[in-house]
C-alpha positions in Angstrom: 15.5 -14.7 27.2 14.9 -14.8 23.5 11.7 -13.5 21.9 9.0 -14.8 21.9 8.7 -15.8 25.6 6.1 -18.2 26.7 3.7 -17.2 29.4 5.6 -19.3 31.9 8.9 -17.6 31.0 7.3 -14.2 31.3 6.1 -15.0 34.8 9.6 -16.2 35.7 11.1 -13.0 34.3 8.9 -10.9 36.5 10.1 -12.9 39.5 13.7 -12.6 38.4 13.4 -8.8 38.1 11.8 -8.6 41.6 14.7 -10.7 43.1 17.5 -8.9 41.3 16.2 -5.4 42.1 14.4 -6.0 45.3 14.8 -2.5 46.6 13.3 -1.0 43.4 10.5 -3.3 42.4 8.2 -6.0 43.6 6.3 -8.8 42.1 2.5 -8.4 42.6 0.5 -11.6 42.3 -3.0 -10.8 41.0 -5.9 -12.2 42.9 -8.2 -13.7 40.3 -7.1 -17.1 38.9 -7.7 -17.9 35.2 -10.3 -20.5 34.3 -9.3 -21.8 30.9 -10.3 -24.8 28.7 -7.8 -27.6 29.0 -5.5 -25.6 31.4 -5.1 -25.7 35.1 -6.3 -22.6 37.0 -3.4 -20.2 37.7 -2.5 -16.9 39.1 -0.1 -14.5 37.4 1.7 -11.3 38.2 2.6 -7.8 37.5 5.6 -5.8 38.4 5.5 -2.6 40.5 8.6 -0.4 39.9 9.1 2.4 42.4 11.3 3.5 45.3 8.3 4.7 47.3 5.3 3.0 48.7 2.5 2.1 46.3 0.0 4.2 48.2 2.1 7.3 48.1 1.1 10.6 46.5 3.5 9.9 43.6 1.8 9.8 40.2 1.1 6.3 38.9 1.4 4.7 35.5 -0.2 1.3 34.6 1.0 -0.2 31.4 -0.6 -3.3 30.0 0.4 -5.6 27.1 -0.5 -9.0 25.7 -4.3 -8.3 26.1 -4.8 -10.1 22.8 -3.3 -13.5 22.7 -1.8 -13.4 19.2 0.1 -10.1 19.8 3.4 -11.6 20.9 5.9 -8.7 20.7 4.7 -6.2 23.3 5.0 -8.4 26.4 8.6 -9.2 25.6 9.4 -5.6 24.8 7.9 -4.4 28.1 10.0 -6.8 30.1 13.2 -5.9 28.3 12.3 -2.2 28.9 11.8 -2.8 32.6 15.2 -4.6 32.8 17.0 -1.7 31.0 15.3 0.9 33.2 16.2 -0.9 36.5 19.8 -1.5 35.3 20.2 2.1 34.5 19.0 3.2 37.9 21.0 0.7 39.9 24.2 1.5 38.1 23.6 5.3 37.9 23.9 5.3 34.1 21.8 6.7 31.3 18.9 4.8 29.7 20.0 4.4 26.1 18.2 3.1 23.1 21.1 2.5 20.7 21.3 3.8 17.1 19.3 1.8 14.6 20.1 1.1 11.0 17.1 0.3 8.9 16.9 -1.9 5.7 17.9 1.1 3.5 21.1 1.8 5.5 19.7 4.9 7.2 20.6 5.4 10.9 18.2 6.6 13.5 18.8 7.4 17.2 20.2 6.9 19.6 17.9 8.1 22.3 19.5 8.8 25.6 17.8 9.7 28.9 20.4 10.9 31.4 21.0 9.1 34.7 19.5 11.9 36.8 16.3 11.7 34.8 16.2 7.9 35.3 16.6 8.6 39.0 13.7 11.0 38.9 11.5 8.5 37.2 12.2 5.6 39.6 12.0 7.8 42.7 9.0 9.9 41.7 6.7 7.6 39.7 4.9 4.4 40.7 5.1 2.3 37.5 2.9 -0.8 37.5 3.7 -3.0 34.6 1.4 -5.9 33.5 3.4 -7.3 30.6 1.0 -10.2 29.9 -2.7 -9.5 30.5 -3.9 -12.7 28.9 -1.5 -15.5 29.8 -3.7 -18.5 28.9 -4.6 -17.0 25.6 -0.9 -16.5 24.8 -0.1 -20.1 25.8 -2.8 -21.4 23.4 -1.7 -19.1 20.6 1.8 -20.4 20.9 0.8 -24.0 21.2 0.5 -24.7 17.5 0.7 -22.8 14.2 -3.0 -23.4 13.7 -3.7 -21.6 16.9 -1.4 -18.6 16.4 -4.2 -16.2 15.4 -6.2 -16.7 18.6 -7.2 -13.4 20.1 -9.5 -14.0 23.1 -9.1 -15.5 26.5 -9.7 -19.3 27.0 -12.7 -19.2 29.3 -15.3 -22.0 28.9 -17.9 -21.6 26.2 -21.6 -21.5 26.9 -21.9 -23.8 23.9 -19.4 -26.7 24.4 -18.1 -28.5 21.4 -17.7 -25.3 19.2 -14.0 -24.3 19.6 -14.5 -20.7 18.3 -17.0 -20.0 21.0 -14.3 -20.4 23.7 -13.2 -17.2 25.4 -13.9 -13.5 25.4 -12.2 -10.5 23.9 -10.7 -9.0 27.1 -10.5 -5.6 25.4 -14.3 -5.6 25.0 -15.1 -6.8 28.5 -14.6 -3.7 30.6 -17.6 -1.8 32.0 -17.7 1.1 29.7 -20.8 1.3 27.4 -20.5 -2.5 27.4 -24.1 -3.2 26.3 -23.9 -1.5 22.9 -27.5 -2.4 22.1 -28.6 0.0 24.8 -25.9 2.6 24.1 -26.2 2.9 20.3 -28.9 3.4 17.8 -30.0 0.3 15.8 -28.2 1.8 12.7 -24.9 2.2 14.7 -25.1 -1.3 16.1 -25.4 -2.6 12.5 -22.6 -0.5 11.2 -19.4 -2.5 10.4 -17.3 0.2 12.2 -18.5 -1.2 15.5 -15.8 -3.6 16.4 -17.7 -5.5 19.1 -20.0 -8.5 19.1 -22.4 -10.5 21.2 -21.8 -13.6 19.2 -19.4 -15.9 21.2 -17.8 -17.2 18.0 -16.6 -13.8 17.0 -13.1 -12.7 18.0 -14.4 -9.4 19.4 -17.0 -11.1 21.6 -17.8 -8.9 24.6 -18.6 -11.7 27.0 -21.8 -12.6 29.0 -21.3 -9.7 31.4 -18.8 -6.9 32.0 -15.7 -8.2 33.9 -16.8 -11.8 33.3 -13.1 -12.7 32.8 -10.4 -13.1 35.5 -8.1 -11.2 33.1 -10.2 -8.0 33.2 -11.1 -8.4 36.9 -7.3 -8.3 37.6 -6.8 -5.1 35.7 -9.8 -3.5 37.6 -8.2 -4.7 40.8 -4.9 -3.0 39.9 -6.7 0.2 39.2 -8.7 -0.1 42.4 -5.7 -0.7 44.6 -3.2 1.7 43.1 -3.2 5.5 42.5 -3.2 5.5 38.7 -3.0 8.8 36.9 -1.8 7.4 33.6 -2.7 4.3 31.7 -1.4 2.8 28.5 -2.4 -0.4 26.7 0.1 -1.8 24.1 -1.2 -3.6 21.0 -0.3 -4.4 17.3 -0.6 -3.5 14.5 -1.4 -0.3 12.6 1.2 2.4 13.5 -1.3 4.4 15.7 -1.0 6.4 18.9 -4.4 7.0 20.3 -6.4 8.1 23.3 -10.1 7.8 24.2 -12.8 7.7 23.2 -13.2 4.4 21.4 -17.0 4.5 22.1 -17.4 7.6 20.0 -15.5 10.4 18.3 -14.6 13.3 20.6 -16.0 16.7 21.4 -15.4 19.2 24.1 -18.4 21.6 23.8 -21.4 19.7 25.2 -20.8 18.1 28.6 -24.3 16.5 28.5 -23.3 14.2 25.8 -21.5 11.6 28.0 -21.7 7.9 28.5 -23.6 8.3 31.8 -26.5 10.2 30.3 -29.3 7.7 29.6 -31.2 10.4 27.7 -29.0 9.4 24.7 -29.6 5.6 25.1 -30.5 4.1 21.7 -29.6 7.4 20.1 -25.8 7.5 20.0 -24.5 7.0 16.5 -21.0 5.7 16.8 -19.2 6.9 13.6 -22.5 7.4 11.7 -22.4 11.1 10.8 -21.1 12.1 14.2 -24.5 13.5 15.3 -23.5 12.3 18.8 -19.9 12.8 19.9 -18.6 11.9 23.4 -17.6 14.7 25.8 -13.9 15.0 26.5 -12.9 18.0 28.7 -11.0 20.5 26.6 -8.0 20.8 28.9 -7.6 17.1 29.1 -8.0 16.6 25.4 -5.2 19.1 24.8 -3.0 17.3 27.3 -3.6 13.9 25.8 -2.7 15.2 22.3 0.5 16.7 23.6 1.6 13.5 25.3 0.7 11.3 22.3 2.7 13.6 20.0 5.7 13.3 22.2 5.6 9.5 22.1 5.1 9.6 18.3 8.1 11.9 17.9 10.3 9.7 20.1 9.4 6.6 18.0 10.3 8.6 14.8 13.7 9.4 16.3 14.3 5.8 17.4 13.5 4.0 14.2 12.5 6.6 11.5 9.0 5.2 11.4 6.2 7.8 11.4 3.1 6.8 13.3 1.3 9.7 11.8 -1.5 11.8 13.3 -2.6 11.1 16.9 -6.2 11.1 17.9 -9.2 9.4 19.4 -9.5 5.6 18.9 -12.9 5.8 17.3 -11.6 8.3 14.8 -8.3 6.6 13.9 -9.2 3.0 14.3 -12.7 1.8 15.0 -15.6 2.3 17.3 -15.6 -0.2 20.1 -17.2 -0.7 23.5 -15.7 -2.1 26.7 -12.0 -1.3 26.0 -9.4 -1.0 28.7 -8.3 2.5 27.7 -11.8 3.9 27.7 -12.6 2.2 31.1 -9.4 3.5 32.7 -10.2 7.0 31.5 -13.9 6.8 32.5 -13.1 6.1 36.1 -12.4 9.7 36.8 -16.1 10.4 36.0 -17.7 7.5 37.9 -15.6 7.1 41.0 -15.9 9.8 43.7 -12.5 11.3 44.5 -10.8 9.7 41.5 -7.7 11.4 40.2 -7.7 12.9 36.7 -6.7 10.0 34.4 -4.7 10.2 31.2 -5.2 7.1 29.0 -3.6 5.8 25.8 -3.5 2.9 23.4 -0.8 2.3 20.9 -0.8 -0.1 17.9 2.8 -0.9 17.3 4.1 -1.9 13.9 2.4 -2.4 10.5 1.0 -5.2 8.4 4.5 -6.4 7.4 5.4 -6.7 11.1 2.2 -8.6 11.7 1.1 -9.8 15.1 4.2 -12.0 15.5 7.1 -10.1 14.0 10.2 -12.2 13.0 12.7 -12.4 15.9 15.6 -11.2 13.7 14.2 -8.9 11.0 11.2 -7.4 12.6 11.0 -7.7 16.4 14.1 -5.5 17.2 12.4 -2.5 15.6 9.1 -3.0 17.5 11.1 -3.4 20.7 12.8 -0.1 20.2 9.5 1.6 19.5 7.9 0.2 22.7 11.0 1.4 24.6 10.8 4.9 23.1 7.1 5.3 23.9 7.4 4.1 27.5 10.5 6.1 28.4 9.0 9.2 26.9 5.8 8.7 28.8 7.6 8.0 32.1 9.9 11.0 31.6 6.8 13.2 31.0 5.1 11.9 34.2 8.2 12.7 36.2 8.2 16.2 34.7 4.5 16.5 35.4 5.1 15.5 39.0 7.6 18.3 39.4 10.5 15.9 39.8 12.2 17.2 36.7 12.3 20.8 35.6 
């Protein structure tokens, strides 16, 4: 199907993949139905790609896209990636991202992952793909040009009659430092670097409670029901490959400075002078940096576009509470027996690509970059599992 796909077409594509490759993947219907203004309630799906049972000891990756309604490219690119990966395995051929010629005539790529490595990925990694995390938001964003910038879900407003108060930013609705008035100092709350709001009309509205939205409940359900060691959330735009924390800049020296320690309530400073920085175990921080650099380098090979320095979200982008990548990462500290979790967020493309890149002149490059990042991460996980030497 041609980009951009509607939410209905994306759901159909998930079903088609599950039918065409029934021994390699399955459609997983998510349990929480949407509750959106002017739309019927509906369930939607993810795609589990693996040759082994979902509860096996294989490492697991959860990749999400389409969290923000107006970001149209990543869901389509995720589905085309899944199709390419499944085709390569079924036919025992390499996964290839073909050579790319940019607007100056320079050639980049190709990127080739050999058939035996594709086999190792499919047979030794449980890959859960949620290509469209906010289907009703996307449907509204695509319904008319005037709606194309919509970011949030479409859940009913507490103040009916004011259209901007409909919905919640799903990427501020996860239960990680959600109530920033408790978490931060008054100065940090007032700082414009804090990209979260309690005002329903704001596009980064955190919602009335954590997990108020079916869309965020469904992601939590995936994390609860599957063994997830790696998480990645795909967004646009700003050419950045990042990892936690978004709630604070990172440090590895003082383990007491962590989001669970109420002694720092009302004292944490966000990006204000970095008097408080969030604990990130040193070995894990080194590992995150390594993986992020591998994805950055693969994108550079694929399209010649340099995503620059990798780092924590708060340092490279903005301070924010309630994000999916922070929440996924935080679970290893809050859930007994949890696996070590590696978590990433990527902002694909730049201001010229915008949230809705042109299908002919812009989207193909974004698609290649998504493919390069995902195949690099999956190959790394297969190596990490011991399946590839």
